[in-house]
C-alpha positions as CSV (number, residue, x, y, z in Angstrom):
1,X,55.7,106.8,77.6
2,X,58.0,107.3,80.7
3,X,61.4,107.0,81.3
4,X,63.6,106.9,84.5
5,X,67.3,108.5,85.2
6,X,69.3,106.5,86.8
7,X,73.7,107.5,86.6
8,X,74.8,106.9,83.0
9,X,71.6,105.7,81.8
10,X,67.9,107.2,80.9
11,X,65.2,104.0,81.5
12,X,62.1,103.6,79.2
13,X,59.5,101.9,80.7
14,X,55.3,100.7,79.8
15,X,52.6,99.9,82.4
16,X,49.7,98.2,81.0
17,X,47.1,95.5,82.6
18,X,44.5,96.9,85.4
19,X,46.3,99.2,88.1
20,X,44.4,96.7,90.7
21,X,46.1,93.4,89.7
22,X,49.0,91.4,91.4
23,X,52.4,93.1,89.2
24,X,54.2,91.2,86.6
25,X,58.2,92.6,85.7
26,X,59.0,91.9,82.0
27,X,62.0,91.8,80.7
28,X,64.4,91.5,77.6
29,X,66.3,89.6,76.0
30,X,70.3,91.5,75.1
31,X,69.4,92.7,71.6
32,X,65.5,93.1,71.8
33,X,63.5,95.9,73.6
34,X,60.2,95.3,75.0
35,X,58.0,94.7,71.8
36,X,59.6,90.9,72.5
37,X,56.3,90.6,74.6
38,X,54.0,92.3,72.2
39,X,52.7,88.8,71.4
40,X,52.4,87.8,74.7
41,X,51.1,90.8,76.5
42,X,47.3,90.4,75.1
43,X,47.1,87.6,76.8
44,X,48.9,88.6,80.3
45,X,46.6,92.3,80.8
46,X,43.6,91.4,82.4
47,X,45.3,89.2,85.0
48,X,48.2,91.1,85.7
49,X,49.7,94.9,85.9
50,X,52.0,94.8,83.7
51,X,55.4,96.9,84.3
52,X,58.1,96.5,80.6
53,X,61.6,98.4,80.8
54,X,63.6,98.5,77.6
55,X,67.5,97.8,79.6
56,X,69.8,99.9,79.6
57,X,71.3,100.6,76.3
58,X,68.4,98.9,74.7
59,X,65.8,100.4,72.2
60,X,64.6,104.2,73.4
61,X,67.1,103.4,77.0
62,X,70.1,105.8,75.9
63,X,73.5,104.2,78.2
64,X,77.0,106.3,78.3
65,X,79.5,103.7,77.0
66,X,81.1,101.1,79.4
67,X,80.9,97.6,80.6
68,X,77.4,97.6,82.8
69,X,77.1,94.9,85.8
70,X,74.0,92.2,86.2
71,X,73.7,94.4,90.1
72,X,73.6,97.9,88.2
73,X,70.7,95.7,85.6
74,X,68.9,94.7,88.4
75,X,69.5,97.8,90.2
76,X,67.9,99.6,87.2
77,X,64.8,97.2,87.3
78,X,65.0,98.5,91.2
79,X,64.3,102.0,90.3
80,X,61.4,102.0,87.4
81,X,59.8,99.7,89.8
82,X,59.7,102.2,91.9
83,X,58.6,105.0,89.5
84,X,56.1,102.9,88.6
85,X,54.4,101.9,91.8
86,X,55.2,98.0,91.9
87,X,56.8,97.5,95.6
88,X,56.4,93.7,95.5
89,X,56.2,92.1,92.0
90,X,57.2,88.9,89.9
91,X,59.9,89.0,87.2
92,X,60.2,87.5,83.9
93,X,62.9,87.6,81.9
94,X,64.4,86.3,78.5
95,X,68.0,85.4,77.8
96,X,69.6,88.4,80.0
97,X,66.5,89.5,81.2
98,X,65.9,86.3,83.1
99,X,70.2,86.9,84.7
100,X,68.9,90.0,85.7
101,X,65.9,88.1,87.2
102,X,68.0,85.4,89.2
103,X,70.3,89.2,90.3
104,X,67.2,89.8,91.3
105,X,65.5,87.6,93.2
106,X,69.3,87.4,95.0
107,X,69.6,91.7,95.5
108,X,66.4,92.2,96.6
109,X,64.0,89.0,98.2
110,X,62.3,91.1,99.9
111,X,60.7,92.5,96.5
112,X,60.1,88.7,94.2
113,X,57.5,87.5,95.0
114,X,58.2,84.9,91.9
115,X,60.6,84.4,89.2
116,X,61.0,83.2,85.8
117,X,63.3,82.9,84.5
118,X,62.8,81.7,80.2
119,X,65.5,80.3,77.7
120,X,68.5,81.5,80.2
121,X,71.2,79.6,82.2
122,X,73.7,81.0,85.0
123,X,77.1,81.0,83.1
124,X,78.2,81.6,79.5
125,X,80.8,81.5,77.8
126,X,82.6,84.1,78.8
127,X,85.7,84.1,76.5
128,X,83.3,83.9,73.6
129,X,81.3,86.5,74.8
130,X,84.6,88.6,75.1
131,X,85.2,88.5,71.8
132,X,81.5,89.2,70.7
133,X,81.9,92.7,72.4
134,X,85.2,92.9,71.1
135,X,83.7,92.9,67.5
136,X,80.2,94.8,68.2
137,X,82.9,97.3,69.7
138,X,84.9,97.3,66.5
139,X,82.7,96.5,63.9
140,X,79.1,97.1,64.8
141,X,75.9,95.3,65.2
142,X,76.4,94.1,61.2
143,X,79.4,92.2,62.6
144,X,77.2,89.5,64.7
145,X,74.1,90.0,63.0
146,X,74.3,86.3,61.4
147,X,75.2,84.7,64.7
148,X,73.0,85.9,67.2
149,X,69.8,85.6,64.4
150,X,70.9,81.6,64.5
151,X,70.4,81.4,67.3
152,X,66.9,83.8,68.4
153,X,65.1,82.2,65.9
154,X,64.7,78.5,65.1
155,X,63.6,77.2,61.0
156,X,60.2,77.8,61.9
157,X,59.5,80.9,62.2
158,X,58.4,82.7,59.9
159,X,60.1,84.8,57.5
160,X,58.7,88.2,58.3
161,X,59.2,87.9,61.7
162,X,62.4,87.2,61.0
163,X,63.2,90.3,59.0
164,X,61.4,92.0,61.5
165,X,64.0,91.0,64.3
166,X,66.8,91.2,62.2
167,X,66.1,95.0,61.0
168,X,65.6,95.6,64.8
169,X,68.9,94.1,65.9
170,X,70.8,95.7,63.4
171,X,69.6,99.1,64.8
172,X,70.8,97.9,68.0
173,X,73.0,100.6,69.5
174,X,76.6,99.0,69.6
175,X,77.6,100.9,72.3
176,X,74.4,99.1,75.1
177,X,74.5,95.7,73.2
178,X,78.4,95.0,74.0
179,X,77.5,96.9,77.8
180,X,75.4,94.5,78.4
181,X,77.9,91.6,76.5
182,X,79.4,92.5,79.4
183,X,77.6,91.8,82.5
184,X,76.6,88.6,80.6
185,X,80.3,87.3,80.7
186,X,80.9,88.6,84.2
187,X,77.6,87.1,86.1
188,X,78.4,85.4,88.9
189,X,74.9,83.9,89.6
190,X,75.8,80.2,89.0
191,X,77.5,79.2,92.3
192,X,74.8,82.0,93.8
193,X,71.5,80.5,93.1
194,X,71.1,78.2,96.0
195,X,70.0,81.3,97.5
196,X,67.3,82.1,95.3
197,X,64.1,81.7,97.9
198,X,60.7,82.8,96.2
199,X,59.0,79.7,94.1
200,X,60.6,79.8,90.4
201,X,59.1,78.4,87.2
202,X,62.2,77.5,85.0
203,X,60.5,77.7,81.0
204,X,63.2,76.1,77.7
205,X,62.9,75.9,74.5
206,X,62.6,72.5,72.8
207,X,64.6,74.0,69.7
208,X,67.3,76.7,71.8
209,X,70.6,76.3,70.7
210,X,71.5,79.4,72.7
211,X,70.7,78.1,76.5
212,X,69.6,74.4,75.9
213,X,67.5,72.2,78.8
214,X,70.9,70.3,78.4
215,X,73.6,72.2,79.8
216,X,71.8,75.2,81.2
217,X,67.7,75.0,81.9
218,X,69.1,71.9,83.6
219,X,71.7,73.6,86.0
220,X,69.1,76.1,87.0
221,X,66.3,73.5,88.6
222,X,69.3,71.5,90.0
223,X,70.1,74.2,92.4
224,X,66.9,76.4,92.6
225,X,65.1,75.0,95.5
226,X,62.4,73.8,94.3
227,X,62.1,75.2,90.7
228,X,60.1,73.9,88.0
229,X,60.2,73.5,84.4
230,X,58.4,73.8,81.3
231,X,60.1,73.0,78.1
232,X,58.2,75.7,75.1
233,X,58.2,75.2,71.6
234,X,60.4,77.3,71.0
235,X,64.0,78.6,70.2
236,X,65.7,81.4,72.2
237,X,63.3,84.0,71.9
238,X,60.2,82.4,73.0
239,X,57.8,84.9,73.5
240,X,58.2,85.5,69.6
241,X,57.6,81.4,68.8
242,X,55.2,80.6,71.4
243,X,54.0,83.8,72.6
244,X,49.9,81.8,73.9
245,X,51.9,78.8,75.0
246,X,54.4,80.9,77.4
247,X,51.3,83.5,78.1
248,X,49.3,80.4,79.5
249,X,52.7,79.3,81.7
250,X,53.6,82.2,82.9
251,X,50.0,82.7,83.7
252,X,49.2,79.2,85.6
253,X,52.9,79.0,87.8
254,X,51.7,82.6,88.7
255,X,47.7,82.1,89.9
256,X,49.0,78.8,91.0
C-alpha cells in the first residue's frame, strides 16, 4: 500500500508484476477505481511492471473538492510514476483514464513509450457534463447512478457484476466524481491530439454507447498519427466485460 502526496490530494497506488519488465500504467474511468483492472491483471503480471492508480477523488485517493483539470490529473500520474520508479512507461486508460493518457502523451512525450486509449474520446458534450456535475454536487451519487450504469455495462454483464459496480459507484465520493467530471467537461484534446507522437492503439467497445467508434473512436484514429484500432465485444467498462481480449490486445501491441 502506497500513497503519494500532491497539492490537494493524497494519491493511492499499487505496483504489481515483474520489477525487471517493461513499465505499464493502468488508469481507471470516472466512477471506478483501480479494481476496474482486477480481471485483466492476471494476464499482464508475468510480462510487465504494472502500476495502478486511484484517480484523484476516487477509491482511496482522497482529494479536496473543486474542479479538476486534465493537466492536473496527468501531473498526478507523473508524480506517482516518479514515486514508483517509472521513468518511461506505456499507459492504458479507460474513458477518463484514456483522456489522461492522451494528455500525458502531449504533456510528457519523453516519458510515454506507447499509448492505449480505451473506450474514450477527445471531446464530450460539455453541457451534459455540466448538468451531471451540478446534479452530483446537489443530490449525491444516487442522482446519476442509473444514467452511469446504463453506459458502464451491457445487458450481457452478469447480475453480480452489475450490482458490484453499482455499489461501488454509489459509495464514490461525490465531490471527487464532480471534480473529475469538470476535467472531462473542460478538456481541450480534440485540436491537440494530432501532436501525439508515440505509437497508439485505440480500442473501442462494440456495445459502448458512451464513447462508441462512431463519433468518438473514429476521430481518435483519424487524428492521432499512425493510430491503430481494435474493437472489443464490450460496453464502456471493457476491462470488466472483456478482460482476456483486452489483455491480449494490450500485450500484442506493447510487445510488437
